[in-house]
C-alpha angles and dihedrals in degrees: 000000000000102000091207089066094059111116117227088231089061089064095045128359103218091201090067098080097185090056090045094057092042090053091047091052092048093053096041096045092049085071106023141036116280091235090071091057097063093078089052092050092051092047090051091053093046093048090051090052091047095054090046095053097254100111117100113266099005139097125229118274111273100178105097097194095048093042134133092277089062090050089052090049090054091045092053092044092052091052091050092050092049089048093050091046092052091049096048107028123017136303112291106227110264097238092050090049093048095046090048091053090049089052090053090058094047102036096101100034086110089080092063116099124222118242094259094048102101102161117104119307138303089272088084086073094060093114096050103024092114093059090043090053090056089049090052088053093052094045096047104031093119091062089055095042091239114162120229092244090057096055098084094047094050091043089053090055091050089050088054089072093062109109091206098041118128097238096200089058096058102104101229111173097216145356094273092055090050090051088050090051090051089051090053093050091045095048091051090056099038093046095055100036095048094047109121087228094050097111093049093044091056088083088060088052091051091057092046090053091048093055091045090054095239106164127232100047104101096146137020087251090065092065091059094046094048093046089074090056090046089053091056092049090046094054090049089051093047091050095043124022093023093053098234090279088149085085089075089069088066090051089053095051092044096049098038102037107013089245107138095199140086098244091189094061092043091053092047092050089052091053092050092049090052092050089052089054092050092049093047095048110077094173099077131051106249090228090067090059094055095074108167099074137045097247096178092059090043089057093049092049095050096045089055093046106040126074097249141064135213 
């Protein structure tokens, strides 16, 4: 078997939540005491309840790009980066590792609407969802057993996912916290762009952008075209601001599964090549090439839900 052809979902199916948390516990507890994992387990359960409308004061998630599956993808990616770092560098301090993992679970809570918010969907918060996620953390820290002196650190990791954030202004206390912040920003990008459903979910992202009033997305086709530009910017960000910590994913796959490749980057490259084929082929409607989801029904649903037409 060509190891490069292994799908990430073959290693761990992120839709199987029991297996996800078991895998997380296995990785985390191979480095740290089990007692530190209980807060992570509880946070995972609470975040699941939040996204499903069972958390006090909040509606269910209604942004289908930034949904719970994306949060799980980021959660798994963060654990893999920590694992690879611990294998190849030195042990990341346990409290930094745990707070980073908590941040991965909370980093998109800013998309969730409160119960009395009846206008549109959480997509309208696209531009300020990072700040809202930090506010959610502060408001609900008691549910998650987060101590007051942990708030700033976790908030810094959440801020690390902001694409327009001024990195040098994030007040990390030390080098290891900055590395952890880079891991959070990297996991957010790798998790979504390597998802096997990424190409199909881009239509969800298009409708989120439309509701948020982000210019330049007049048709669904625009989201595909601009994804190639986003990929270039993403790679520059991964190699620069985010300190190339993506390399620790390869260390994880190598040490855990004897796969000497970064399966995230391979999956992302495949997606970009497929987008190029779609854009270069004018003979077939691009929707017909995105086979895994019922795009026509998705469009009908979103046009009836969002605060725009056309």
